[in-house]
C-alpha positions as CSV (number, residue, x, y, z in Angstrom):
1,M,-32.7,216.1,0.5
2,K,-34.4,215.0,-2.8
3,T,-35.8,218.0,-4.5
4,T,-38.2,216.2,-6.9
5,Q,-41.7,216.2,-6.5
6,Q,-42.5,212.7,-5.6
7,P,-45.1,212.3,-2.9
8,V,-43.9,211.4,0.9
9,G,-46.0,209.4,3.1
10,I,-45.6,208.5,7.0
11,V,-46.8,205.4,8.1
12,T,-47.2,204.3,11.9
13,G,-47.3,200.9,13.1
14,A,-45.6,200.0,9.8
15,S,-43.7,196.7,10.7
16,S,-46.5,194.2,10.1
17,G,-50.3,194.0,8.9
18,I,-51.9,197.0,7.8
19,G,-49.1,199.5,8.1
20,L,-46.6,197.2,6.5
21,G,-49.3,196.8,3.4
22,L,-49.5,200.6,3.2
23,T,-46.0,201.0,3.3
24,Q,-45.3,198.5,0.6
25,A,-48.3,199.8,-1.3
26,L,-47.0,203.3,-1.2
27,L,-43.6,202.6,-2.3
28,E,-45.1,200.6,-5.4
29,R,-46.7,203.8,-6.5
30,S,-43.3,205.9,-6.3
31,Y,-44.0,207.3,-2.8
32,R,-41.0,208.2,-0.6
33,V,-41.8,206.9,2.9
34,V,-40.9,207.1,6.6
35,A,-42.1,204.0,8.2
36,N,-42.2,203.8,12.0
37,S,-42.6,201.3,14.6
38,R,-40.9,200.1,17.8
39,S,-38.3,198.0,16.3
40,I,-38.8,198.5,12.5
41,S,-35.2,198.5,11.5
42,G,-34.9,194.7,12.5
43,S,-37.8,193.9,10.2
44,K,-37.4,191.3,7.6
45,D,-40.1,192.8,5.5
46,V,-38.9,196.1,4.8
47,K,-35.4,197.3,4.3
48,S,-34.3,201.0,4.3
49,S,-33.5,202.4,0.7
50,E,-33.0,205.6,-1.1
51,D,-36.9,206.1,-1.0
52,L,-37.7,204.4,2.6
53,V,-36.5,205.7,5.9
54,L,-37.1,203.6,9.2
55,I,-37.6,204.9,12.4
56,D,-37.3,203.0,15.5
57,G,-39.4,204.2,18.8
58,D,-42.8,204.3,20.5
59,V,-44.7,206.9,18.5
60,S,-46.8,207.4,21.5
61,K,-44.0,209.7,23.0
62,K,-43.7,213.1,21.5
63,A,-40.0,212.6,21.0
64,T,-40.4,209.8,18.6
65,A,-43.1,211.6,16.7
66,V,-40.6,214.6,16.2
67,K,-38.1,212.4,14.9
68,V,-40.3,210.9,12.3
69,A,-41.5,214.0,10.9
70,E,-37.9,215.6,10.9
71,A,-36.8,212.4,9.2
72,A,-39.4,213.1,6.4
73,I,-38.5,216.5,5.8
74,E,-34.8,216.0,6.0
75,H,-34.5,213.0,3.7
76,F,-37.4,214.0,1.4
77,G,-38.5,217.9,1.9
78,R,-42.1,217.4,2.3
79,I,-45.0,215.2,3.9
80,D,-47.9,214.5,1.8
81,L,-49.7,211.7,3.6
82,L,-49.7,210.6,7.5
83,V,-51.3,207.3,8.2
84,N,-52.3,207.2,11.8
85,N,-52.0,203.1,12.0
86,A,-50.4,202.3,15.1
87,G,-52.6,200.5,17.7
88,I,-53.2,197.8,20.1
89,F,-56.2,195.7,21.0
90,I,-56.7,194.1,24.4
91,P,-60.1,192.4,24.7
92,K,-61.5,191.4,28.2
93,P,-64.0,192.4,30.5
94,F,-64.3,195.9,31.7
95,S,-63.7,195.5,35.2
96,E,-60.4,193.4,34.4
97,Y,-58.8,196.0,32.8
98,T,-55.8,197.2,34.6
99,E,-54.0,200.4,34.8
100,D,-51.2,199.2,32.7
101,D,-53.9,198.2,30.2
102,Y,-55.4,201.6,30.3
103,N,-52.3,203.2,29.8
104,L,-50.6,201.0,27.0
105,V,-54.0,201.2,24.9
106,M,-54.6,204.9,25.3
107,N,-51.2,205.6,24.6
108,T,-50.7,203.6,21.4
109,N,-54.1,204.4,20.2
110,V,-54.4,208.0,21.1
111,A,-51.3,209.7,22.1
112,S,-49.6,208.2,19.0
113,F,-52.4,210.1,16.6
114,F,-52.0,213.3,18.9
115,F,-48.1,213.8,18.7
116,M,-47.8,212.6,15.3
117,T,-50.3,214.8,13.9
118,Q,-49.1,217.7,15.6
119,Q,-45.8,217.1,14.0
120,V,-46.7,217.1,10.4
121,I,-49.1,219.9,10.3
122,P,-46.6,222.8,10.3
123,Q,-45.0,221.2,7.1
124,M,-48.4,220.5,5.7
125,R,-49.5,224.4,6.0
126,K,-46.2,225.3,4.6
127,Q,-47.1,223.2,1.4
128,N,-50.7,224.6,1.6
129,S,-51.7,220.6,1.0
130,G,-51.6,217.6,2.9
131,H,-53.7,214.4,4.2
132,V,-54.0,212.5,7.4
133,V,-55.9,209.4,7.6
134,N,-56.7,207.8,10.9
135,I,-57.1,203.9,11.2
136,S,-60.0,203.4,13.7
137,A,-62.0,200.2,14.1
138,V,-65.7,199.5,13.4
139,L,-65.9,197.8,16.8
140,A,-65.4,201.3,18.2
141,D,-69.1,202.4,17.1
142,Q,-70.7,198.9,16.4
143,P,-69.6,197.1,19.8
144,S,-70.3,193.3,20.1
145,G,-71.2,192.0,23.1
146,S,-69.5,188.6,22.5
147,V,-66.3,190.7,22.6
148,P,-66.1,193.0,25.2
149,A,-63.1,195.6,24.4
150,L,-64.2,198.9,26.3
151,L,-60.7,200.0,25.8
152,A,-60.8,199.7,21.9
153,V,-64.2,201.8,22.1
154,L,-62.7,204.3,24.3
155,S,-59.5,204.8,22.4
156,K,-61.0,204.3,18.7
157,S,-64.4,205.8,18.7
158,P,-63.2,209.5,18.9
159,M,-61.2,208.9,15.5
160,P,-64.2,210.0,13.1
161,A,-65.1,213.0,15.1
162,V,-61.5,214.0,15.5
163,S,-61.1,214.1,11.7
164,K,-64.3,216.1,11.2
165,A,-63.1,218.7,13.6
166,L,-59.5,218.9,12.1
167,A,-60.8,218.7,8.5
168,L,-62.8,222.1,9.4
169,E,-59.9,223.6,11.3
170,Y,-57.4,223.1,8.4
171,A,-59.6,223.2,5.5
172,A,-58.2,226.8,4.5
173,N,-54.9,225.2,4.5
174,N,-56.0,222.4,2.1
175,I,-54.9,219.9,4.8
176,R,-57.7,217.0,4.5
177,F,-58.5,214.6,7.4
178,N,-60.2,211.3,7.0
179,T,-61.0,208.0,9.0
180,V,-60.9,204.3,8.0
181,S,-62.7,202.0,10.2
182,P,-61.7,198.4,9.5
183,G,-63.8,195.3,10.4
184,N,-61.7,192.3,11.6
185,I,-58.7,192.1,9.1
186,N,-56.7,189.1,8.5
187,T,-53.4,190.3,10.0
188,P,-50.8,189.1,12.3
189,M,-53.1,190.4,15.1
190,H,-55.5,187.4,14.5
191,A,-53.3,184.9,13.7
192,K,-54.1,182.4,16.7
193,D,-57.7,183.5,16.6
194,N,-60.5,181.8,15.4
195,H,-60.9,182.7,11.7
196,A,-64.3,181.1,11.1
197,A,-65.8,183.0,14.3
198,L,-64.4,186.4,13.1
199,A,-65.7,185.9,9.8
200,K,-69.2,185.6,11.2
201,F,-68.9,188.9,12.7
202,H,-69.5,190.5,9.3
203,P,-72.7,190.3,7.2
204,L,-70.3,189.4,4.1
205,G,-69.2,186.1,5.9
206,R,-65.3,186.8,5.7
207,M,-62.6,188.5,7.3
208,G,-61.1,191.6,5.5
209,E,-58.0,191.5,3.8
210,I,-55.1,194.1,4.2
211,S,-55.5,195.0,0.8
212,D,-59.0,196.0,1.5
213,I,-57.5,198.6,4.0
214,V,-55.0,199.8,1.7
215,D,-57.4,200.3,-1.3
216,A,-59.6,202.5,1.0
217,V,-56.8,204.7,2.0
218,L,-55.6,204.9,-1.5
219,Y,-58.8,206.1,-2.7
220,L,-59.0,208.7,0.1
221,Q,-55.4,209.9,-0.7
222,N,-56.5,210.4,-4.4
223,A,-59.9,212.0,-3.5
224,T,-59.2,215.3,-3.2
225,F,-62.5,216.5,-2.6
226,V,-63.2,214.2,0.4
227,T,-62.3,215.3,3.9
228,G,-64.0,214.8,7.4
229,E,-65.1,211.3,5.9
230,N,-65.3,207.9,7.8
231,I,-65.0,205.0,5.3
232,R,-65.9,201.6,7.1
233,V,-64.4,198.7,5.5
234,D,-66.3,196.1,7.7
235,G,-68.1,193.8,5.2
236,G,-71.4,195.4,6.2
237,V,-71.1,195.5,10.0
238,H,-72.2,199.1,10.3
239,A,-75.5,198.2,7.9
240,G,-76.5,195.7,11.0
241,R,-75.9,192.0,11.6
242,Q,-78.2,189.2,10.0
């Protein structure tokens, strides 16, 4: 275990897209990182190193969350930042969702947040410092009739409220909780989608980039007087559509 005071971050859903971008950005800023996804050890984009621990597993399972938190403490001795980024998006008409769809989305988007956050709080309380960022989606509070995705709304809309509640519960322990709500971001999730149509969803007329979300998370990490906040990185969708 290292004894230096380099900050330590945990990123879930870290093998691609926003999670990969966040992992790389934290490493570039001298963070030590524990990165998780179902099969991240096979990633071509990140390799384990002295400053990066890769943990395979479904973080919606408590056992995986325990393993991730324990790896951070065992290897690096502290946890300064958790980014609950693991997520899945299944758009379809409400009445066509199956029980398997429901379980997959709610486990990936909600249970992963629940178990992973529970596991980091004891260490953050011990340190009297820490920060949890929950990645939501602007679609959760600004639904689009052209994209029926009730499970996204059901699983992601609670995140800002949850961050507020936890921000108050753990303020005395100097642990902060914030939310970032992206619009449509240019990630592998949208590789086969119509990017021109997705761009029109935003008043600014373009899709967001991974760097836009990374910048928001880094801002919140550095803004130590901000807690319980929801930053919408959505090209103006929350302000209304033209």
